[in-house]
TIMAR-103211 format. One line per 5 residues: number of its first residue (from 1); for each residue x, y, z of C-alpha. Coordinates in Angstrom, 1 decimal, always signed. Layout:
BEGIN
NUM	X Y Z | ...
***
This chain:
BEGIN
1	+0.0 +0.1 -0.4 | +1.6 +3.5 -0.9 | +1.9 +5.7 +2.0 | +3.5 +9.0 +1.6 | +5.0 +10.8 -1.1
6	+8.9 +10.8 -0.6 | +10.9 +13.8 +0.1 | +12.7 +13.4 -3.3 | +14.6 +16.6 -4.8 | +14.8 +14.7 -8.1
11	+11.0 +14.2 -8.3 | +10.8 +18.3 -7.3 | +13.0 +18.8 -10.3 | +11.3 +16.8 -12.7 | +8.2 +18.4 -11.7
16	+9.5 +22.0 -11.9 | +10.8 +20.4 -15.5 | +7.6 +19.3 -16.4 | +6.0 +22.8 -15.4 | +8.3 +23.9 -18.1
21	+7.2 +21.7 -20.9 | +3.6 +22.1 -19.8 | +4.0 +26.1 -20.3 | +5.5 +26.1 -23.4 | +3.0 +23.4 -24.8
26	+0.4 +25.7 -24.0 | +2.3 +28.6 -25.8 | +4.1 +27.1 -28.8 | +4.2 +23.1 -28.9 | +0.4 +22.4 -28.7
31	+0.8 +18.7 -28.6 | -2.3 +18.4 -26.3 | -4.5 +20.4 -27.9 | -6.6 +17.5 -29.1 | -7.4 +16.6 -25.6
36	-8.7 +20.2 -24.7 | -11.0 +20.3 -27.9 | -12.1 +16.6 -26.7 | -12.7 +17.6 -23.5 | -14.4 +20.7 -24.7
41	-16.6 +18.9 -26.9 | -18.1 +16.7 -24.1 | -19.3 +20.4 -22.3 | -20.4 +21.3 -25.9 | -22.5 +18.5 -26.0
46	-23.6 +18.9 -22.8 | -24.7 +22.3 -23.4 | -26.1 +21.8 -26.7 | -29.4 +20.1 -24.7 | -30.3 +23.3 -23.4
51	-29.6 +25.4 -26.7 | -32.5 +25.9 -29.0 | -32.5 +26.1 -32.7 | -34.0 +29.3 -34.1 | -37.6 +28.2 -35.7
56	-36.9 +30.8 -38.3 | -34.4 +28.9 -39.9 | -36.0 +26.0 -41.8 | -34.2 +23.8 -43.9 | -35.8 +22.0 -47.1
61	-33.8 +18.8 -47.2 | -32.3 +16.9 -50.0 | -32.7 +13.7 -48.4 | -32.5 +10.0 -49.3 | -36.3 +9.8 -49.8
66	-36.3 +13.1 -51.9 | -33.4 +11.4 -54.0 | -35.5 +8.3 -54.8 | -38.9 +9.8 -55.0 | -37.8 +12.6 -57.6
71	-36.3 +9.9 -59.7 | -39.8 +8.5 -60.3 | -40.1 +9.1 -64.0 | -43.8 +10.3 -63.4 | -42.3 +13.4 -62.0
76	-40.2 +14.0 -65.1 | -37.1 +15.2 -62.9 | -34.8 +12.5 -62.8 | -31.7 +11.4 -61.1 | -29.8 +13.7 -59.0
81	-28.2 +16.4 -60.0 | -31.5 +17.5 -61.1 | -32.1 +20.1 -63.8 | -31.7 +23.7 -62.5 | -35.2 +24.8 -63.5
86	-36.2 +22.7 -60.2 | -34.5 +25.3 -57.8 | -35.7 +28.2 -60.1 | -39.2 +26.6 -59.3 | -38.6 +26.5 -55.7
91	-37.0 +30.0 -55.7 | -40.2 +31.6 -57.3 | -42.5 +29.7 -54.9 | -40.1 +31.0 -51.5 | -40.6 +34.8 -52.9
96	-44.2 +34.2 -53.1 | -44.5 +33.1 -49.4 | -42.4 +36.0 -48.7 | -39.1 +34.1 -47.4 | -36.9 +36.4 -45.8
101	-34.1 +34.6 -47.7 | -33.1 +31.6 -49.4 | -30.0 +30.2 -49.3 | -29.0 +27.4 -51.6 | -26.5 +25.1 -50.1
106	-26.4 +23.2 -53.6 | -23.3 +24.1 -55.7 | -24.2 +25.4 -59.0 | -20.9 +26.7 -61.0 | -20.7 +25.5 -64.6
111	-23.6 +25.9 -67.3 | -25.5 +22.9 -68.0 | -24.5 +22.9 -71.9 | -27.2 +19.8 -72.4 | -30.0 +21.7 -70.9
116	-29.5 +25.2 -71.2 | -33.3 +25.8 -70.9 | -33.1 +25.0 -67.0 | -30.6 +27.4 -66.7 | -32.2 +30.0 -68.4
121	-35.2 +29.3 -66.0 | -33.1 +29.4 -62.8 | -31.7 +32.7 -63.9 | -35.1 +34.1 -64.7 | -36.3 +33.0 -60.9
126	-33.1 +34.4 -59.7 | -33.5 +37.7 -61.2 | -36.8 +37.9 -59.2 | -35.7 +36.9 -56.0 | -33.1 +39.6 -54.7
131	-33.4 +37.7 -51.4 | -31.8 +34.2 -52.8 | -27.9 +33.4 -52.0 | -25.5 +31.2 -53.3 | -22.4 +29.4 -52.5
136	-19.0 +29.4 -54.0 | -15.8 +27.3 -52.9 | -12.5 +28.3 -52.2 | -9.8 +25.7 -53.6 | -6.5 +24.9 -52.5
141	-3.5 +26.4 -54.5 | -1.2 +24.3 -56.6 | +1.0 +27.1 -58.1 | +0.7 +31.4 -57.9 | -0.4 +31.4 -61.2
146	-3.8 +29.4 -61.2 | -6.6 +30.9 -60.1 | -9.1 +33.8 -61.0 | -7.8 +37.4 -61.0 | -9.2 +39.0 -57.7
151	-9.3 +42.4 -59.2 | -11.4 +41.2 -61.7 | -13.9 +39.3 -60.0 | -13.9 +41.4 -56.8 | -16.6 +44.2 -58.2
156	-18.5 +41.0 -59.5 | -18.6 +39.6 -56.1 | -18.9 +42.4 -54.1 | -15.4 +41.9 -52.3 | -14.2 +44.4 -49.6
161	-10.8 +46.0 -50.3 | -8.9 +46.1 -47.0 | -5.6 +47.4 -48.0 | -4.5 +48.4 -51.0 | -5.2 +45.2 -53.3
166	-2.3 +43.2 -55.3 | -3.2 +43.6 -58.8 | -1.5 +40.3 -59.9 | -3.3 +38.2 -56.8 | -5.1 +35.2 -58.2
171	-7.4 +33.3 -55.8 | -8.3 +29.6 -56.7 | -12.2 +29.3 -56.5 | -15.3 +27.9 -57.8 | -17.8 +30.9 -59.0
176	-21.4 +30.5 -59.6 | -21.1 +30.9 -63.8 | -24.2 +29.1 -64.2 | -25.6 +32.6 -62.6 | -25.7 +36.2 -64.4
181	-23.2 +38.1 -63.0 | -25.6 +40.2 -61.3 | -26.2 +37.8 -58.6 | -22.6 +37.0 -57.7 | -22.8 +39.6 -55.1
186	-24.8 +37.6 -53.4 | -22.3 +35.2 -53.0 | -20.3 +33.3 -50.0 | -17.6 +30.5 -49.5 | -19.1 +27.6 -47.8
191	-15.7 +25.6 -47.3 | -15.6 +23.6 -44.1 | -13.3 +24.5 -41.2 | -11.8 +22.2 -39.2 | -9.3 +21.7 -36.7
196	-6.0 +19.6 -36.8 | -8.1 +16.5 -35.6 | -10.5 +16.5 -38.6 | -13.5 +18.0 -36.3 | -15.3 +21.2 -37.4
201	-16.0 +23.2 -34.5 | -15.8 +26.3 -36.0 | -17.7 +28.5 -39.2 | -15.7 +31.1 -41.5 | -16.7 +34.6 -41.4
206	-13.9 +35.7 -44.0 | -10.7 +34.8 -45.8 | -8.5 +37.8 -46.9 | -6.6 +37.2 -49.9 | -4.5 +39.8 -51.7
211	-5.8 +42.8 -50.0 | -9.5 +41.5 -50.3 | -11.8 +40.2 -48.0 | -13.8 +37.2 -49.5 | -17.0 +36.7 -47.1
216	-18.5 +33.2 -46.4 | -21.9 +32.9 -47.0 | -22.9 +33.4 -43.5 | -21.5 +36.8 -43.3 | -23.1 +37.7 -46.7
221	-26.6 +37.3 -44.7 | -25.5 +39.1 -41.6 | -24.3 +42.1 -43.8 | -27.6 +42.2 -45.9 | -29.6 +42.3 -42.6
226	-27.3 +44.1 -40.3 | -27.0 +41.1 -37.7 | -24.2 +42.1 -35.2 | -20.7 +40.7 -35.5 | -18.7 +38.6 -33.0
231	-16.6 +40.7 -30.6 | -12.9 +40.6 -31.7 | -12.0 +38.3 -29.1 | -14.7 +35.5 -29.8 | -12.8 +35.2 -33.4
236	-10.0 +33.0 -34.0 | -7.5 +33.9 -37.1 | -5.7 +31.1 -38.7 | -4.5 +30.3 -42.1 | -6.2 +27.0 -43.5
241	-5.4 +25.1 -46.5 | -7.9 +27.4 -48.9 | -7.0 +30.6 -47.5 | -3.3 +29.9 -47.0 | -1.8 +33.2 -48.6
246	-4.0 +35.1 -46.1 | -5.9 +34.8 -43.0 | -9.3 +33.4 -42.5 | -11.4 +34.7 -39.6 | -13.9 +32.0 -37.9
251	-16.0 +32.1 -34.6 | -16.9 +29.0 -32.6 | -20.5 +27.6 -33.2 | -22.7 +27.5 -30.6 | -24.6 +24.0 -31.4
256	-28.1 +23.3 -30.9 | -29.1 +19.9 -29.9 | -28.1 +17.1 -32.1 | -27.5 +16.8 -35.9 | -30.9 +17.4 -37.1
261	-31.9 +20.4 -34.6 | -33.3 +22.7 -37.0 | -36.8 +21.9 -38.3 | -36.3 +19.9 -41.8 | -39.0 +19.5 -44.7
266	-38.2 +17.0 -47.2 | -37.3 +18.6 -50.5 | -39.6 +16.0 -52.6 | -42.5 +17.3 -50.3 | -42.3 +21.0 -51.3
271	-41.6 +20.4 -55.0 | -44.8 +18.0 -55.1 | -46.6 +20.6 -53.4 | -45.4 +23.2 -56.1 | -46.8 +20.9 -58.8
276	-50.1 +20.8 -57.2 | -53.1 +22.9 -59.0 | -54.7 +23.4 -55.3 | -51.3 +23.1 -52.9 | -52.2 +21.5 -49.3
281	-49.2 +22.8 -48.0 | -49.7 +26.4 -45.6 | -49.2 +29.1 -48.2 | -47.3 +30.9 -45.8 | -45.2 +28.4 -44.4
286	-42.2 +30.2 -44.9 | -43.1 +33.9 -44.6 | -40.5 +35.6 -42.9 | -38.1 +32.5 -42.8 | -34.6 +31.9 -43.9
291	-35.0 +28.7 -46.1 | -31.6 +26.9 -46.5 | -32.1 +24.1 -49.3 | -29.0 +21.7 -48.6 | -28.4 +18.0 -48.8
296	-28.1 +15.3 -45.7 | -28.6 +12.3 -48.4 | -26.0 +9.7 -47.2 | -24.5 +9.0 -50.6 | -24.1 +13.0 -51.7
301	-21.3 +12.8 -49.0 | -22.2 +16.2 -47.3 | -21.7 +14.8 -44.1 | -19.2 +16.3 -41.6 | -17.4 +15.5 -38.2
306	-18.4 +17.8 -35.6 | -18.7 +18.2 -31.4 | -22.5 +17.0 -32.0 | -22.1 +14.0 -34.7 | -19.4 +12.6 -36.7
311	-21.7 +12.5 -39.2 | -23.3 +16.1 -39.0 | -25.0 +17.2 -42.5 | -23.1 +20.4 -44.3 | -26.5 +21.8 -44.6
316	-27.3 +21.3 -40.7 | -23.7 +23.2 -39.8 | -24.5 +26.1 -42.4 | -27.7 +26.3 -40.5 | -26.1 +26.5 -37.3
321	-23.6 +28.9 -38.5 | -26.4 +31.2 -39.7 | -28.5 +30.7 -36.6 | -25.4 +31.8 -34.5 | -24.9 +35.2 -36.4
326	-28.7 +36.3 -36.5 | -29.4 +35.9 -32.8 | -26.0 +37.0 -31.4 | -25.3 +33.3 -30.0 | -21.8 +31.6 -30.3
331	-18.7 +30.9 -28.3 | -15.6 +32.4 -27.4 | -12.6 +30.3 -26.8 | -10.8 +31.7 -23.5 | -7.3 +33.1 -23.9
336	-4.6 +30.9 -23.4 | -3.7 +32.4 -20.5 | -6.2 +31.3 -18.4 | -5.5 +27.8 -19.4 | -1.5 +28.7 -18.3
341	-3.4 +30.2 -14.9 | -5.0 +27.2 -14.4 | -1.8 +25.1 -14.7 | -0.1 +26.9 -12.2 | -2.7 +26.7 -10.3
346	-2.8 +22.8 -10.4 | +1.3 +22.6 -10.4 | +2.2 +24.6 -7.3 | +0.0 +23.2 -4.7 | +1.0 +19.3 -6.2
351	+4.9 +20.7 -5.8 | +4.6 +21.7 -2.6 | +2.6 +18.5 -1.6 | +5.8 +16.4 -2.6 | +7.8 +18.8 -0.4
356	+5.5 +18.4 +2.2 | +5.4 +14.4 +2.0 | +1.5 +14.3 +1.9 | -0.2 +10.9 +1.9 | -0.4 +9.8 -1.7
361	-4.2 +8.9 -1.0 | -5.0 +12.5 +0.4 | -3.4 +14.0 -2.7 | -5.1 +11.6 -5.3 | -8.6 +12.4 -3.7
366	-7.7 +15.8 -3.8 | -6.6 +15.8 -7.2 | -10.1 +14.0 -7.9 | -12.1 +16.7 -6.4 | -10.2 +19.5 -8.2
371	-10.6 +17.9 -11.5 | -14.3 +17.6 -11.1 | -14.2 +21.5 -9.9 | -12.5 +22.8 -12.9 | -14.6 +20.7 -15.1
376	-17.4 +22.2 -13.3 | -16.6 +25.9 -13.3 | -15.4 +25.5 -16.8 | -18.8 +24.1 -17.4 | -20.5 +27.0 -15.9
381	-18.5 +29.5 -17.9 | -19.5 +27.8 -21.0 | -23.1 +27.8 -20.3 | -23.5 +31.5 -18.8 | -21.1 +33.4 -20.9
386	-20.2 +31.2 -23.7 | -16.7 +30.9 -23.0 | -14.9 +27.7 -23.6 | -11.8 +27.3 -21.7 | -9.3 +24.7 -22.7
391	-8.7 +22.7 -19.6 | -7.7 +19.5 -20.9 | -3.7 +20.2 -21.2 | -3.3 +21.5 -17.6 | -5.1 +18.7 -16.3
396	-3.6 +16.2 -18.2 | -0.2 +17.6 -17.2 | -1.2 +18.0 -13.2 | -2.5 +13.9 -13.6 | +1.2 +13.3 -15.6
401	+2.7 +14.9 -12.5 | +0.7 +12.8 -9.8 | +1.2 +9.5 -11.7 | +5.2 +10.5 -11.7 | +5.2 +10.5 -7.9
406	+2.8 +7.9 -7.6 | +5.1 +5.7 -9.4 | +8.3 +6.8 -7.5 | +6.4 +6.3 -4.4 | +5.2 +3.0 -5.5
411	+9.0 +2.2 -5.8 | +9.9 +3.7 -3.1 | +7.8 +1.5 -0.6 | +8.4 -1.4 -3.1 | +12.4 -1.1 -2.1
416	+11.2 -1.0 +1.5 | +9.3 -3.7 +1.4 | +11.9 -5.5 -0.1 | +14.4 -4.3 +2.4 | +11.7 -5.3 +5.4
421	+11.4 -8.5 +3.9 | +15.1 -8.9 +3.7 | +15.7 -7.3 +7.5 | +13.1 -9.5 +9.1 | +13.6 -12.9 +6.9
426	+16.8 -12.8 +8.7 | +15.2 -13.6 +12.4 | +11.2 -14.4 +11.2 | +10.0 -17.3 +9.6 | +8.7 -16.0 +6.3
431	+4.9 -16.4 +7.3 | +5.6 -14.4 +10.1 | +7.2 -12.0 +8.0 | +4.3 -11.4 +5.4 | +1.8 -10.9 +8.0
436	+3.9 -8.0 +9.3 | +4.3 -6.7 +6.0 | +0.6 -7.0 +5.0 | +0.0 -5.3 +8.3 | +2.4 -2.6 +7.0
441	+4.6 -2.8 +10.1 | +7.9 -0.9 +9.3 | +11.1 -1.3 +10.6 | +11.3 +2.0 +12.0 | +8.1 +1.4 +14.0
446	+9.7 -1.6 +15.6 | +11.1 +0.4 +18.3 | +12.9 -0.8 +21.4 | +10.9 -1.8 +24.2 | +10.8 -3.6 +27.2
451	+8.8 -7.4 +27.2 | +8.3 -10.6 +28.9 | +10.0 -13.2 +26.6 | +11.2 -16.5 +26.6 | +14.9 -16.8 +25.8
456	+16.4 -20.2 +24.2 | +20.3 -20.9 +24.2 | +21.7 -24.2 +21.9 | +25.3 -25.1 +21.8 | +26.9 -27.9 +20.2
461	+28.8 -30.2 +22.4 | +32.1 -31.9 +21.2 | +32.5 -29.2 +18.4 | +36.1 -28.7 +18.9 | +36.8 -32.5 +18.6
466	+34.5 -32.3 +15.3 | +37.0 -29.2 +14.1 | +40.0 -31.3 +14.7 | +39.0 -34.5 +12.5 | +37.5 -32.5 +9.9
471	+39.2 -30.0 +7.1 | +37.7 -26.3 +7.4 | +35.4 -27.1 +4.2 | +34.0 -29.8 +5.7 | +33.5 -28.2 +9.1
476	+31.6 -25.2 +7.7 | +29.5 -27.2 +5.2 | +28.3 -29.5 +8.3 | +27.8 -26.5 +10.6 | +25.5 -24.7 +7.5
481	+23.5 -27.9 +7.3 | +23.1 -28.1 +10.8 | +22.3 -24.5 +11.6 | +19.8 -24.5 +8.5 | +17.7 -27.4 +10.2
486	+17.6 -25.9 +13.5 | +16.9 -22.4 +11.8 | +13.7 -24.1 +10.2 | +12.8 -25.8 +13.5 | +13.1 -22.5 +15.4
491	+10.5 -20.6 +12.6 | +8.3 -23.8 +12.6 | +7.6 -22.9 +16.4 | +7.2 -19.2 +15.8 | +10.6 -18.0 +17.3
496	+12.4 -15.1 +16.4 | +16.2 -16.4 +15.3 | +18.8 -13.7 +17.3 | +22.0 -14.7 +16.2 | +24.3 -17.5 +15.4
501	+27.2 -17.2 +17.8 | +29.9 -19.7 +16.2 | +28.1 -22.9 +16.7 | +25.7 -21.5 +19.3 | +22.2 -20.6 +18.6
506	+20.1 -17.8 +20.4 | +16.1 -17.5 +19.7 | +13.6 -16.1 +21.9 | +9.2 -16.0 +21.8 | +6.9 -13.0 +22.0
511	+8.7 -10.6 +19.9 | +8.2 -8.8 +18.3 | +5.0 -10.6 +17.5 | +2.9 -11.3 +20.5 | +2.8 -15.0 +21.6
516	+0.8 -15.4 +24.5 | +2.5 -19.0 +25.1 | +6.0 -18.1 +24.3 | +7.3 -20.2 +27.0 | +5.1 -23.2 +25.9
521	+6.2 -22.9 +22.4 | +10.1 -22.7 +23.5 | +9.6 -25.5 +24.8 | +8.3 -27.3 +22.1 | +10.9 -25.9 +19.9
526	+13.6 -27.2 +22.3 | +12.3 -30.7 +22.5 | +11.7 -30.6 +18.1 | +15.7 -29.4 +17.9 | +16.6 -32.3 +20.1
531	+14.4 -34.5 +17.4 | +16.1 -32.1 +14.3 | +19.7 -33.3 +16.0 | +19.0 -37.0 +15.7 | +18.0 -36.3 +12.3
536	+21.2 -34.4 +11.2 | +23.3 -37.0 +13.0 | +22.1 -39.9 +10.4 | +22.5 -37.7 +7.5 | +26.3 -37.2 +8.5
541	+29.2 -39.4 +7.4 | +28.8 -42.6 +9.4 | +32.3 -42.3 +10.3 | +31.9 -38.9 +12.2 | +31.1 -38.6 +15.6
546	+27.5 -37.7 +16.4 | +27.0 -34.5 +17.5 | +24.8 -33.7 +20.8 | +23.6 -30.2 +22.2 | +22.7 -28.5 +25.1
551	+19.6 -26.1 +25.4 | +18.8 -23.7 +27.9 | +15.5 -21.5 +28.5 | +14.6 -18.7 +30.6 | +11.5 -16.5 +30.7
556	+11.6 -12.8 +32.0 | +11.6 -9.4 +31.0 | +14.3 -8.2 +28.3 | +14.6 -5.3 +25.9 | +14.1 -5.9 +22.4
561	+14.7 -3.8 +19.4 | +17.1 -3.0 +16.8 | +20.7 -2.2 +18.4 | +23.7 -1.5 +16.5 | +25.2 +1.2 +14.5
566	+24.2 +3.0 +11.5 | +25.6 +0.9 +9.0 | +24.6 -2.0 +10.9 | +21.6 -3.2 +13.0 | +20.2 -6.2 +14.2
571	+16.9 -7.2 +16.0 | +17.9 -8.5 +19.4 | +17.1 -8.8 +23.1 | +19.4 -7.8 +25.9 | +18.8 -8.1 +29.6
576	+19.2 -10.2 +32.7 | +16.8 -12.8 +31.3 | +19.2 -13.0 +27.9 | +22.3 -13.9 +30.1 | +20.7 -16.4 +32.4
581	+19.4 -18.3 +29.8 | +23.0 -18.7 +28.5 | +24.1 -19.6 +31.8 | +21.4 -22.5 +31.9 | +22.9 -23.5 +28.6
586	+26.1 -24.1 +30.1 | +24.8 -26.3 +32.9 | +23.2 -29.1 +31.0 | +26.3 -30.9 +30.2 | +25.9 -34.0 +32.6
591	+22.4 -33.1 +33.7 | +20.0 -32.9 +30.4 | +19.9 -32.2 +27.1 | +17.3 -29.4 +27.8 | +17.2 -27.4 +31.0
596	+14.5 -24.7 +32.0 | +14.5 -22.2 +34.7 | +11.2 -22.2 +37.2 | +10.0 -18.8 +35.5 | +9.7 -20.8 +32.1
601	+8.4 -24.3 +34.1 | +5.4 -22.2 +35.5 | +4.4 -20.2 +32.4 | +4.9 -23.4 +30.2 | +1.9 -25.0 +32.1
606	+1.6 -28.4 +33.2 | +1.9 -30.2 +29.4 | +5.3 -31.5 +30.1 | +7.1 -34.0 +32.2 | +9.4 -32.3 +33.9
611	+12.5 -33.6 +36.1 | +13.7 -31.4 +39.2 | +17.0 -31.0 +38.9 | +17.7 -28.6 +42.0 | +19.1 -25.4 +42.9
616	+22.2 -24.5 +40.8 | +24.5 -21.9 +41.2 | +25.1 -20.7 +37.7 | +28.3 -18.5 +36.6 | +28.4 -15.2 +37.3
621	+25.4 -15.0 +39.8 | +25.8 -15.5 +43.6 | +22.1 -16.7 +44.2 | +21.1 -20.3 +43.2 | +18.7 -20.8 +40.0
626	+16.1 -23.7 +40.4 | +16.5 -25.6 +37.2 | +14.5 -28.6 +35.5 | +15.1 -31.4 +32.8 | +12.3 -31.4 +30.1
631	+11.5 -34.8 +29.6 | +8.9 -35.1 +27.0 | +5.5 -33.9 +26.0 | +2.4 -35.2 +27.7 | +0.2 -36.5 +25.1
***
């Protein structure tokens, strides 16, 4: 389990470096801009649920049904593209009803050389419909010499000269040559404006080329009807492919709910009603409305990716742009300084937490709450003021810093855990070690303390004789084998292995873990060590003299804890109890293999058969000590 963030100077340096990179990304690199946009898209979709579509903006939709039914031979229209006279008839009908404007989002550029009479019908209708508007399209430039001379087409298109025009400036574009030039002044371009991730979030107002401003179709309507322009701070200026020699000014769209939010009427329904001698539709259905004629039919492929839908009809995008300008409703992207301020507001407390070693769980919780609060405030600004704050990058960098800190804390905790396991594993059974680690016990928590423990000393008898009869390598191998077997015996009975003193073993019970039956477990271990010795003697060379051991046990108070220097610490027990246990082991020779003090006998209970050895004066003590030989454990 992760604990606290470590006071790590290198991590603090990484945090400062990451902050510099984050600020550089916000200012110049823009590596996480897509994340900003996508998070903004989520909020825009949420806001769209409460944004109503203007009921006076209506779409006459060339949908899949219209394409299928208009192709029926009985109508005499045929397959798409339809004769231009079809649109002429529609314009006449809209003019008759008193539509405020009719916007054709149908690209009519080149004359129909096979059916010129239909173009004539269209132009006749256009001449009688001064409220009709038509699209043009700006094209990507291949060479500087291609395109139309802007100076030639500027008067026809009604382009505004921003600066002294460049005489030879050219711009590739598709112009409505099918229309009489008198109608060209009611045109505007309809190019889709997409961000680097291919999603359209804005609509163009104008493109400046060669000293002229080429208006978009929504801007053309805005000028015609005197709609207010977005504030300069709400505009975005960049240079997309179709406006590469100059700059394009665009505004962020405030989307109504769904890709089909504006009222739609199938083109075939309107057209059929025009052909009836007695129309069935309301005679003023389109009065004072802005009628946009465009296509949502699937195979016409005028579908775009927007924050609202990955298949957003182009005609609906145009309707949204016109709706926004008409109602003065659009979004504004907050200055980059807002994102930079948010980044600092997130980073500085995190860096402070690194220095103050806050709990990483607490930091995680605070960061989650802060993230939710930032998203909530950003959405509130979007809903109340139409201001879109890009919060994805600051949040991403803040979380990156947290995860770096968490990973380093996890690695530090893992190293500390391994160190604890290594240290504790030297004197405790592996099962106890795992239990202590799982409980979160740290070495620094194991302070020195006074406990009542049972101490066991075991020593090999005749080891000097054994050493004289074998080589040093053989002696070490035999001793290692013996000590390994006896260590497992100590661990098997829950004892703490204190140390090896040459061929002697010191162990104790009731520390560092509590063991209410420590005396009984120690006596059990002593008896088992005697049995282990017999197994060991059977494994050594038959010519070797069998080993014998003496084991002494005593229970009493002792100080246990880590004792030593800064470079070497050992978990051990000290005190008179330890000294007396050692002296009792020295009295086993000639008396019994296992001797215990009266204190151990009383704590161990009556589960064992003892033989009273009597009072014995041990080395270093003037008062005699009552000792008992352990014979066996009662069944």
